[in-house]
TIGU-16351 format. One record per residue (C-alpha): z, x, y. Coordinates in steps of 0.001 Angstrom, whole numbers. Layout:
% residues N
<r <Z X Y>>
...
% end
This chain:
% residues 644
<r <-43298 -47814 8252>>
<r <-40831 -48385 5403>>
<r <-37536 -46587 6111>>
<r <-35746 -47773 2965>>
<r <-33878 -45194 862>>
<r <-35699 -43665 -2097>>
<r <-34172 -41578 -4887>>
<r <-35623 -38512 -6559>>
<r <-35769 -37985 -10298>>
<r <-32367 -37282 -11931>>
<r <-30518 -38012 -8680>>
<r <-27751 -39808 -10568>>
<r <-27398 -36910 -13037>>
<r <-26731 -34560 -10136>>
<r <-24467 -37124 -8467>>
<r <-22036 -37416 -11378>>
<r <-21937 -33657 -11996>>
<r <-20142 -32408 -15116>>
<r <-19740 -35960 -16388>>
<r <-23464 -35782 -17228>>
<r <-23306 -32425 -19022>>
<r <-19963 -32165 -20845>>
<r <-19292 -34603 -23668>>
<r <-15499 -34273 -23554>>
<r <-15419 -35124 -19827>>
<r <-17856 -38013 -20266>>
<r <-15820 -39635 -23053>>
<r <-12566 -38996 -21182>>
<r <-14043 -40963 -18266>>
<r <-15060 -43861 -20514>>
<r <-11537 -44001 -21953>>
<r <-10146 -43922 -18391>>
<r <-12451 -46831 -17477>>
<r <-11052 -48821 -20408>>
<r <-7537 -47999 -19192>>
<r <-8473 -49238 -15697>>
<r <-9873 -52422 -17212>>
<r <-6401 -53274 -18510>>
<r <-7283 -52570 -22143>>
<r <-4572 -52099 -24732>>
<r <-6917 -50196 -26984>>
<r <-10258 -48391 -26914>>
<r <-12301 -47622 -30009>>
<r <-14877 -44826 -30114>>
<r <-17432 -44543 -32897>>
<r <-18898 -41071 -32860>>
<r <-22025 -40268 -34903>>
<r <-22142 -37122 -37012>>
<r <-25744 -36279 -36091>>
<r <-28121 -36515 -33172>>
<r <-30092 -39764 -32867>>
<r <-26985 -41598 -34096>>
<r <-25346 -44429 -32141>>
<r <-22262 -43736 -30042>>
<r <-20147 -46740 -29048>>
<r <-17087 -47072 -26819>>
<r <-15410 -50492 -27043>>
<r <-12328 -51774 -25212>>
<r <-10482 -55084 -24934>>
<r <-10140 -54975 -21170>>
<r <-10880 -57721 -18644>>
<r <-14673 -57395 -18867>>
<r <-17142 -58177 -16047>>
<r <-19093 -61176 -14900>>
<r <-22743 -60694 -13958>>
<r <-21853 -60697 -10261>>
<r <-19043 -58191 -10791>>
<r <-21392 -55952 -12773>>
<r <-23965 -55937 -9982>>
<r <-21361 -55275 -7269>>
<r <-19364 -52658 -9156>>
<r <-21391 -51006 -11913>>
<r <-24666 -50745 -10056>>
<r <-23166 -49745 -6701>>
<r <-23122 -45983 -6052>>
<r <-19762 -44496 -5137>>
<r <-18018 -47827 -5603>>
<r <-14656 -47640 -3776>>
<r <-12306 -49156 -6314>>
<r <-9234 -48868 -4126>>
<r <-10916 -50713 -1267>>
<r <-12245 -53604 -3346>>
<r <-9666 -53937 -6130>>
<r <-6567 -52101 -4956>>
<r <-4697 -49268 -6670>>
<r <-3393 -51299 -9629>>
<r <-5184 -52312 -12809>>
<r <-6243 -55938 -13384>>
<r <-5089 -57119 -16807>>
<r <-6444 -59948 -18970>>
<r <-4572 -63235 -18731>>
<r <-3603 -63081 -22408>>
<r <-2398 -59500 -22094>>
<r <1039 -58599 -23396>>
<r <1225 -55406 -21334>>
<r <4622 -54881 -19758>>
<r <4043 -51899 -17550>>
<r <1960 -52204 -14421>>
<r <-727 -49530 -14405>>
<r <-2075 -47419 -11608>>
<r <-5855 -47110 -11858>>
<r <-7332 -43652 -12480>>
<r <-10684 -44512 -10918>>
<r <-11457 -43957 -7253>>
<r <-15087 -42833 -6866>>
<r <-17095 -45110 -9160>>
<r <-18976 -42386 -11042>>
<r <-17290 -42355 -14470>>
<r <-18945 -45591 -15600>>
<r <-22280 -43772 -15919>>
<r <-20895 -41275 -18453>>
<r <-23363 -42578 -21061>>
<r <-26026 -40504 -19270>>
<r <-24387 -37411 -20739>>
<r <-25995 -38304 -24089>>
<r <-29256 -39974 -23126>>
<r <-31295 -41053 -20097>>
<r <-30570 -44669 -21019>>
<r <-27648 -46630 -22377>>
<r <-26538 -50229 -22944>>
<r <-23545 -52114 -21554>>
<r <-22273 -55326 -23164>>
<r <-19417 -56967 -21276>>
<r <-17854 -60420 -21644>>
<r <-15261 -62517 -19884>>
<r <-14669 -66166 -18970>>
<r <-16738 -67382 -21946>>
<r <-19867 -65442 -20878>>
<r <-21382 -62244 -22262>>
<r <-23954 -60096 -20423>>
<r <-25907 -57267 -22014>>
<r <-27713 -54719 -19818>>
<r <-30122 -51986 -20868>>
<r <-29922 -49270 -18191>>
<r <-32173 -46251 -17632>>
<r <-32552 -43468 -15066>>
<r <-35053 -44279 -12371>>
<r <-36690 -42950 -9204>>
<r <-37601 -44682 -5981>>
<r <-35454 -47481 -4620>>
<r <-32798 -47275 -7372>>
<r <-31440 -44199 -9210>>
<r <-30812 -46409 -12261>>
<r <-32638 -49588 -13295>>
<r <-31706 -52584 -15397>>
<r <-34546 -52560 -17910>>
<r <-33390 -55713 -19686>>
<r <-30627 -58308 -19164>>
<r <-29528 -60882 -21761>>
<r <-26970 -63583 -21016>>
<r <-25128 -65577 -23717>>
<r <-21864 -67324 -24476>>
<r <-18872 -65498 -25948>>
<r <-15151 -65996 -25910>>
<r <-12539 -63374 -25194>>
<r <-12944 -60294 -23023>>
<r <-13983 -56678 -23334>>
<r <-16773 -54139 -22877>>
<r <-18941 -52064 -25242>>
<r <-21076 -49118 -24173>>
<r <-23785 -48060 -26618>>
<r <-25945 -44957 -26413>>
<r <-28208 -43167 -28892>>
<r <-27108 -39518 -28733>>
<r <-30036 -37268 -27825>>
<r <-27918 -34384 -26480>>
<r <-24380 -33029 -26037>>
<r <-23033 -34289 -29354>>
<r <-19395 -33273 -29820>>
<r <-17672 -32919 -33230>>
<r <-15033 -35536 -34052>>
<r <-12183 -33044 -34627>>
<r <-12752 -31314 -31297>>
<r <-12955 -34597 -29393>>
<r <-9774 -35854 -31077>>
<r <-7827 -32763 -30049>>
<r <-9089 -32896 -26453>>
<r <-8391 -36600 -25977>>
<r <-4916 -36308 -27507>>
<r <-4052 -33705 -24887>>
<r <-5491 -35556 -21870>>
<r <-3631 -38862 -22013>>
<r <109 -39328 -22103>>
<r <1541 -41334 -24947>>
<r <1874 -45011 -24047>>
<r <2665 -47585 -26734>>
<r <621 -50119 -24735>>
<r <-2568 -48029 -24790>>
<r <-4109 -46804 -28028>>
<r <-7237 -44708 -28596>>
<r <-9129 -44703 -31904>>
<r <-11926 -42302 -32863>>
<r <-13939 -43355 -35907>>
<r <-11123 -45678 -36898>>
<r <-8348 -43069 -36644>>
<r <-5529 -43590 -34158>>
<r <-5244 -40554 -31884>>
<r <-1747 -39234 -31273>>
<r <-1545 -38913 -27502>>
<r <549 -36297 -25739>>
<r <4310 -36536 -25777>>
<r <6808 -34539 -23772>>
<r <9779 -33756 -25999>>
<r <11914 -30669 -25541>>
<r <12940 -31332 -21920>>
<r <14835 -28341 -20500>>
<r <15169 -29040 -16786>>
<r <14053 -31773 -14370>>
<r <13761 -32076 -10601>>
<r <12007 -34351 -8119>>
<r <10377 -32699 -5121>>
<r <8997 -34129 -1870>>
<r <6698 -31318 -697>>
<r <4827 -33177 2045>>
<r <4651 -36655 3577>>
<r <5297 -39486 1127>>
<r <4189 -37466 -1898>>
<r <6749 -37384 -4700>>
<r <6375 -35178 -7766>>
<r <8663 -35124 -10768>>
<r <8892 -31638 -12284>>
<r <9881 -31354 -15933>>
<r <10151 -28047 -17757>>
<r <9216 -28482 -21419>>
<r <10038 -26098 -24249>>
<r <6704 -26371 -26011>>
<r <7454 -23956 -28857>>
<r <6071 -25560 -31983>>
<r <4806 -28578 -30022>>
<r <1715 -27546 -28060>>
<r <-1430 -27545 -30146>>
<r <-3022 -24653 -28287>>
<r <-1862 -21950 -25914>>
<r <-4172 -23539 -23372>>
<r <-1591 -26302 -22941>>
<r <919 -23911 -21406>>
<r <1195 -23709 -17632>>
<r <1559 -26269 -14852>>
<r <187 -29589 -16128>>
<r <-438 -32264 -13501>>
<r <-99 -35725 -15031>>
<r <-1216 -38485 -12697>>
<r <-403 -41964 -13948>>
<r <-365 -40700 -17519>>
<r <-3660 -38786 -17379>>
<r <-3934 -35003 -17397>>
<r <-5706 -33415 -14437>>
<r <-7924 -30502 -15402>>
<r <-6427 -27887 -17724>>
<r <-2814 -26677 -17542>>
<r <-2582 -23252 -15953>>
<r <4 -20976 -14368>>
<r <-2358 -20757 -11408>>
<r <-2796 -23636 -8942>>
<r <-5957 -23542 -6843>>
<r <-6026 -19735 -7149>>
<r <-2308 -19259 -6380>>
<r <-455 -17698 -9310>>
<r <2809 -19398 -10175>>
<r <3698 -17110 -13097>>
<r <2134 -14234 -15029>>
<r <687 -16025 -18054>>
<r <1232 -12988 -20309>>
<r <5013 -13260 -20175>>
<r <6965 -14690 -23096>>
<r <8331 -17452 -20850>>
<r <4804 -18487 -19845>>
<r <3665 -18655 -23466>>
<r <6609 -20810 -24486>>
<r <7210 -23264 -21653>>
<r <5085 -25894 -19922>>
<r <5808 -27443 -16535>>
<r <4908 -31121 -16247>>
<r <4204 -32265 -12678>>
<r <4047 -36087 -12694>>
<r <3018 -38104 -9677>>
<r <1445 -41420 -8696>>
<r <688 -40225 -5161>>
<r <-2142 -37732 -5748>>
<r <-5018 -39867 -7051>>
<r <-6915 -39692 -3765>>
<r <-7061 -35897 -3869>>
<r <-8681 -35321 -7274>>
<r <-12304 -34464 -8019>>
<r <-14480 -37238 -9408>>
<r <-14565 -35618 -12871>>
<r <-10803 -34939 -12853>>
<r <-11396 -31215 -13242>>
<r <-8855 -30446 -10506>>
<r <-7841 -31152 -6945>>
<r <-10432 -31347 -4192>>
<r <-11056 -28075 -2403>>
<r <-10139 -29616 966>>
<r <-6698 -30744 -244>>
<r <-4734 -28504 2127>>
<r <-1285 -29758 1118>>
<r <-1728 -28171 -2325>>
<r <-413 -24886 -856>>
<r <2947 -26521 -35>>
<r <3044 -28176 -3447>>
<r <2305 -24848 -5160>>
<r <5060 -23145 -3182>>
<r <7742 -25654 -4205>>
<r <6595 -25603 -7825>>
<r <6699 -21803 -7775>>
<r <10288 -21862 -6457>>
<r <11336 -24249 -9233>>
<r <9658 -22109 -11906>>
<r <11330 -18984 -10538>>
<r <14782 -20592 -10814>>
<r <14047 -21720 -14387>>
<r <12663 -18317 -15269>>
<r <15773 -16494 -14040>>
<r <18002 -18856 -15996>>
<r <16033 -18750 -19240>>
<r <14500 -15277 -19284>>
<r <17461 -12958 -19008>>
<r <16550 -11311 -22308>>
<r <12897 -10931 -21326>>
<r <13814 -9410 -17954>>
<r <16137 -6982 -19730>>
<r <13286 -6015 -22086>>
<r <10906 -5553 -19145>>
<r <13478 -3351 -17388>>
<r <13989 -1255 -20520>>
<r <10241 -904 -21116>>
<r <9552 376 -17588>>
<r <12535 2753 -17579>>
<r <11693 4134 -21039>>
<r <8112 4825 -19949>>
<r <9477 7195 -17266>>
<r <12435 8588 -19202>>
<r <11424 12252 -18920>>
<r <10946 12065 -15162>>
<r <14241 10195 -14718>>
<r <16182 12778 -16740>>
<r <15185 15459 -14233>>
<r <16959 13604 -11416>>
<r <20638 13780 -10464>>
<r <22999 10985 -11525>>
<r <23130 9408 -8050>>
<r <19338 9267 -7840>>
<r <19166 7579 -11240>>
<r <21704 4976 -10134>>
<r <19591 4195 -7072>>
<r <16473 3846 -9222>>
<r <18191 1428 -11597>>
<r <19377 -675 -8662>>
<r <15841 -559 -7247>>
<r <14256 -2029 -10380>>
<r <17038 -4630 -10712>>
<r <16441 -5789 -7134>>
<r <12697 -6116 -7694>>
<r <13202 -8206 -10840>>
<r <15762 -10400 -9092>>
<r <13450 -11081 -6132>>
<r <10205 -11188 -8117>>
<r <10947 -12106 -11745>>
<r <7287 -12930 -12284>>
<r <6010 -9571 -11040>>
<r <3233 -8112 -13165>>
<r <4478 -5337 -15418>>
<r <1829 -2863 -14251>>
<r <2835 -3443 -10612>>
<r <6484 -2935 -11509>>
<r <5572 339 -13237>>
<r <3644 1527 -10195>>
<r <6529 688 -7874>>
<r <8993 2464 -10157>>
<r <6809 5575 -10380>>
<r <6515 5645 -6593>>
<r <10313 5372 -6284>>
<r <10743 8260 -8744>>
<r <8352 10441 -6770>>
<r <10231 9685 -3564>>
<r <13513 10558 -5232>>
<r <12036 13798 -6562>>
<r <10934 15185 -3241>>
<r <12209 12791 -594>>
<r <8724 13298 767>>
<r <8668 9793 2142>>
<r <10975 10843 4990>>
<r <8963 14006 5579>>
<r <5736 12011 5679>>
<r <7114 9645 8315>>
<r <8293 12626 10355>>
<r <4832 14188 10182>>
<r <3157 10949 11214>>
<r <5418 10589 14266>>
<r <4495 14093 15407>>
<r <800 14091 14586>>
<r <-1640 15004 17365>>
<r <-4132 12513 18773>>
<r <-7060 14558 17410>>
<r <-5567 14546 13931>>
<r <-4910 10804 14125>>
<r <-8609 10166 14828>>
<r <-9651 12540 12045>>
<r <-7169 10941 9629>>
<r <-8448 7462 10487>>
<r <-12056 8499 9814>>
<r <-10995 10252 6622>>
<r <-9214 7158 5268>>
<r <-12228 4975 6124>>
<r <-14555 7147 4059>>
<r <-12363 8457 1256>>
<r <-10010 7167 -1378>>
<r <-6851 9222 -885>>
<r <-6418 9891 -4609>>
<r <-9990 11179 -5019>>
<r <-9745 13287 -1878>>
<r <-6445 14817 -3001>>
<r <-7908 15638 -6399>>
<r <-10907 17390 -4815>>
<r <-8790 19192 -2211>>
<r <-6371 20319 -4918>>
<r <-9238 21855 -6894>>
<r <-10630 23589 -3793>>
<r <-7153 24796 -2843>>
<r <-6609 26181 -6350>>
<r <-9911 28088 -6260>>
<r <-9255 29553 -2814>>
<r <-5842 30735 -3993>>
<r <-7506 32419 -6972>>
<r <-9799 34275 -4568>>
<r <-6850 35244 -2385>>
<r <-4929 36570 -5396>>
<r <-7867 38644 -6678>>
<r <-8406 40065 -3198>>
<r <-4779 41161 -2942>>
<r <-4213 42403 -6485>>
<r <-7430 44196 -7376>>
<r <-6727 47106 -5033>>
<r <-3136 47449 -6193>>
<r <-3110 50160 -8890>>
<r <366 49164 -10037>>
<r <-653 45666 -11049>>
<r <-518 44866 -14752>>
<r <-4075 43697 -15228>>
<r <-3304 42319 -18684>>
<r <-527 39896 -17790>>
<r <-1400 39265 -14146>>
<r <-4993 39987 -13204>>
<r <-6760 39008 -16407>>
<r <-5373 35419 -16576>>
<r <-6332 34943 -12914>>
<r <-9866 36256 -13506>>
<r <-10278 33840 -16409>>
<r <-9322 30997 -14057>>
<r <-12180 32212 -11841>>
<r <-14897 32275 -14503>>
<r <-16920 29934 -12272>>
<r <-17550 33006 -10085>>
<r <-19656 34585 -12820>>
<r <-22093 31687 -12774>>
<r <-22206 27896 -12487>>
<r <-22811 27574 -16239>>
<r <-19267 28821 -16867>>
<r <-17691 26220 -14558>>
<r <-16522 23881 -17294>>
<r <-13158 23373 -18987>>
<r <-14981 23435 -22318>>
<r <-15205 27213 -22084>>
<r <-12257 28485 -24086>>
<r <-11135 30872 -26752>>
<r <-11930 29469 -30180>>
<r <-11111 30366 -33737>>
<r <-14554 31588 -34715>>
<r <-14875 33850 -31679>>
<r <-11397 35281 -32195>>
<r <-12244 36166 -35792>>
<r <-15424 37864 -34632>>
<r <-13566 39866 -31998>>
<r <-10952 40918 -34504>>
<r <-13643 42131 -36866>>
<r <-15519 44074 -34181>>
<r <-12701 45581 -32168>>
<r <-10742 46739 -35191>>
<r <-13767 48882 -35973>>
<r <-14226 50031 -32387>>
<r <-10676 51165 -31667>>
<r <-8555 53405 -33820>>
<r <-5444 52749 -31761>>
<r <-6242 49511 -30117>>
<r <-3761 46736 -29274>>
<r <-4373 43050 -29690>>
<r <-2795 40255 -27714>>
<r <-2005 37555 -30212>>
<r <-2169 33793 -29819>>
<r <-1121 32100 -33053>>
<r <-1645 35461 -34799>>
<r <-5280 35720 -33728>>
<r <-6615 38318 -31249>>
<r <-7235 36900 -27780>>
<r <-7471 39954 -25510>>
<r <-8229 43456 -26730>>
<r <-6484 46228 -24818>>
<r <-8122 49629 -24414>>
<r <-6919 52750 -22637>>
<r <-8479 51869 -19292>>
<r <-9392 48202 -19668>>
<r <-8814 44855 -21280>>
<r <-11545 42751 -22845>>
<r <-11532 38970 -23319>>
<r <-14131 36573 -24604>>
<r <-14507 32852 -24071>>
<r <-17005 30648 -25818>>
<r <-18758 27338 -25144>>
<r <-19036 25156 -28219>>
<r <-21906 22708 -28566>>
<r <-23109 20413 -31311>>
<r <-26087 21525 -33393>>
<r <-27213 19039 -36033>>
<r <-23809 17341 -35664>>
<r <-22016 20648 -36372>>
<r <-19893 22201 -33629>>
<r <-20843 25859 -33084>>
<r <-20355 28532 -30443>>
<r <-23602 28716 -28458>>
<r <-22697 30873 -25434>>
<r <-20107 33583 -24802>>
<r <-18626 34969 -21592>>
<r <-17300 38514 -22119>>
<r <-15111 39969 -19361>>
<r <-13988 43610 -19333>>
<r <-11550 44357 -16535>>
<r <-11081 47985 -15559>>
<r <-7795 49185 -14138>>
<r <-7312 49643 -10415>>
<r <-9273 52563 -8918>>
<r <-11603 52805 -11897>>
<r <-15310 53572 -11347>>
<r <-17826 51941 -13653>>
<r <-20346 54419 -15054>>
<r <-23094 54578 -17665>>
<r <-20589 55018 -20465>>
<r <-18827 51763 -19555>>
<r <-22115 49896 -19349>>
<r <-23188 51277 -22723>>
<r <-19835 50341 -24238>>
<r <-20214 46736 -22979>>
<r <-23752 46692 -24354>>
<r <-22384 47672 -27783>>
<r <-19871 44828 -27570>>
<r <-22686 42349 -26915>>
<r <-24774 43697 -29771>>
<r <-21893 43710 -32241>>
<r <-20774 40186 -31422>>
<r <-24325 38875 -31723>>
<r <-25036 40624 -35028>>
<r <-21644 39628 -36460>>
<r <-22327 36022 -35520>>
<r <-19812 33396 -34459>>
<r <-19398 30398 -36759>>
<r <-22683 31407 -38441>>
<r <-24493 31325 -35098>>
<r <-25733 34116 -32841>>
<r <-24811 32972 -29342>>
<r <-26204 34045 -25986>>
<r <-23724 36555 -24527>>
<r <-23180 37458 -20889>>
<r <-20879 40435 -20318>>
<r <-19295 41442 -17008>>
<r <-17645 44817 -16431>>
<r <-15371 44519 -13391>>
<r <-14018 47616 -11649>>
<r <-13066 49093 -8297>>
<r <-16462 50762 -7730>>
<r <-19768 51325 -9525>>
<r <-21179 54840 -9865>>
<r <-24273 55101 -7657>>
<r <-26282 56515 -10596>>
<r <-25414 53570 -12815>>
<r <-27464 50388 -12995>>
<r <-25593 47136 -12463>>
<r <-27640 45038 -14885>>
<r <-29058 45516 -18331>>
<r <-30510 42987 -20742>>
<r <-29742 43209 -24432>>
<r <-32044 42036 -27192>>
<r <-33733 42619 -30503>>
<r <-36887 43651 -28681>>
<r <-38530 43228 -25284>>
<r <-39522 39645 -26017>>
<r <-36246 38445 -27568>>
<r <-33124 38874 -25434>>
<r <-29795 37526 -26564>>
<r <-27499 38930 -23903>>
<r <-26921 40898 -20738>>
<r <-24428 43283 -19157>>
<r <-23452 43111 -15482>>
<r <-21417 45602 -13468>>
<r <-19522 44107 -10530>>
<r <-16734 45285 -8254>>
<r <-13629 43288 -7437>>
<r <-14807 43167 -3839>>
<r <-18167 41696 -4885>>
<r <-16339 39244 -7100>>
<r <-14289 38047 -4138>>
<r <-17309 37786 -1810>>
<r <-19305 35907 -4463>>
<r <-16415 33508 -4965>>
<r <-16121 32897 -1227>>
<r <-19851 32240 -988>>
<r <-19687 29741 -3863>>
<r <-17002 27893 -1898>>
<r <-19208 27832 1233>>
<r <-16929 30323 3046>>
<r <-14199 27697 3259>>
<r <-11549 30389 2926>>
<r <-12659 31941 6226>>
<r <-12644 28582 8008>>
<r <-9045 27830 7031>>
<r <-7796 31386 6595>>
<r <-4533 30691 8445>>
<r <-3445 28414 5618>>
<r <-3308 31340 3164>>
<r <-2536 34420 5271>>
<r <1219 33842 5292>>
<r <1460 32751 1687>>
<r <4051 34886 -126>>
<r <2529 36848 -2987>>
<r <5312 35957 -5403>>
<r <4897 32228 -4794>>
<r <1116 32583 -5055>>
<r <1371 34262 -8452>>
<r <3996 31833 -9643>>
<r <1679 28907 -8861>>
<r <-1392 30462 -10459>>
<r <408 31698 -13561>>
<r <2670 28669 -14033>>
<r <498 27491 -16919>>
<r <-518 30797 -18527>>
<r <-3615 30856 -20654>>
<r <-2346 33544 -23020>>
<r <1212 32613 -23897>>
<r <3597 35405 -24967>>
<r <1828 38642 -25900>>
<r <2567 40897 -28788>>
<r <1113 44344 -29428>>
<r <-238 45194 -32841>>
<r <-562 48939 -33278>>
<r <-2615 51113 -35549>>
<r <-5715 49801 -37248>>
% end
């Protein structure tokens, strides 16, 4: 049995990863190969259309046939092991600087496969030139030499030729990318279509420092003021330059660890250059970044972050002052309510945060400042700690389960709504039997808060008094009462006051053919304490419904539900009556209900929660209850208008 290795189709494409799919990475690798061959220049000819010929030519050392077979055709060729870490230069080279080789993994040489499944290599040295036609293969080799021609030629160098079938990149884009990925070196020039590319320079040095984060690794940190220098904002951040080649893309985040908030003015102006010759062994094959198993990167990130923080504090005093002012101004009203000493503490609080965390995100700083304001307002933080130290074991278990299942903010919002509704019920229960209560200014606003009791369809904040309904009420009730009084809101009637009752109407506006009109009306007539609802009161409410419907609201005739609320209902009086044009067409109804029924209905709609936690509300002072419920009155200041 033959146990020799066989390769599947496109194995090499998968092996070289993004080098085979991204033109900018592929050509960057070919330029890096020329650099590692000791070339002083590399010339790229880029076609303008598909099917055109792409060539990459350098004047490096070139390869003999034996070297080509041992290096080019060997998968994962270990350059460091076989050639060392330094670049071999041609004998006639005038290069002064000794170069560190970029290559480590032996995959970049196959970058021609990014553009086609085959490519040609022509390389010459020592008076001999070899030309190889290479193509993807399966079986014993992932790539085959389809043709090999050997001739004589003087000099040295290498040319890679490939007919572009895919991944063609425009010349201007390639020029910009290449210029940003290699550091300027007068001994290494790159030409694209005959034009010399201006490689990256690092002028505008602000601050420098050498760090030794771990082992024998040395990194030179240089802060650059890149205002007016960087070609794109993408060049801002921490830029790792290894031997004069850019690793990946500059970013203020290193392997997921944020060094600085990239939205800050400092981050958009400055670039941190991290130069080292000791990190080549830890980079990905395509130079997209550091290897995921490079554990020492956390220590490197930490030291870089400390250096950036020092620079930021020195250079960003104005920005920090603007951040401080922005956050304080956003909470100016809340701050003005606090005593002078509390304000002083808050200002010191924000100054301390900015001093310790100058790169803190603005939204986090705002949240922290709001929390500090709330603590200053109520000092509830101390009270909360006291409560937690005295909480019972049963409550601790219940609290733990509660926090596992609920978001505290959502739960508080729901509990606040339930609490508000139970307090409304409690207030109605207490006040409805008190004949001295001013139902206009006290009871009526509370009843309107409880409109959800009259039916689930009214349980929406969209139910409100509106201009069209007010005009209709004014028209109708001026005719109905000779000596009526109107409560005015912006000089329009809101509540009509009779001798024994007050009447209010709220409407629900909906869109009809893109026009907003009043479609449904809730009419509430509250009788004074001790009043019995009889036939006359039901008839009167029926007339209200009929008049409002016939008068129309905003040119519509809405459905109207009227409720007459009193202490008792006469036993000879029906509690419900429909109102309509005829038996088949109803447009409204009148309901008679007692305050006691109103309370019981409300309790039922809240699943009898009030009974289950009755102790919470029994000792609530009536004055404080009313103050809470009426703190945001629905009517504003009332004014009587006499004599129509």
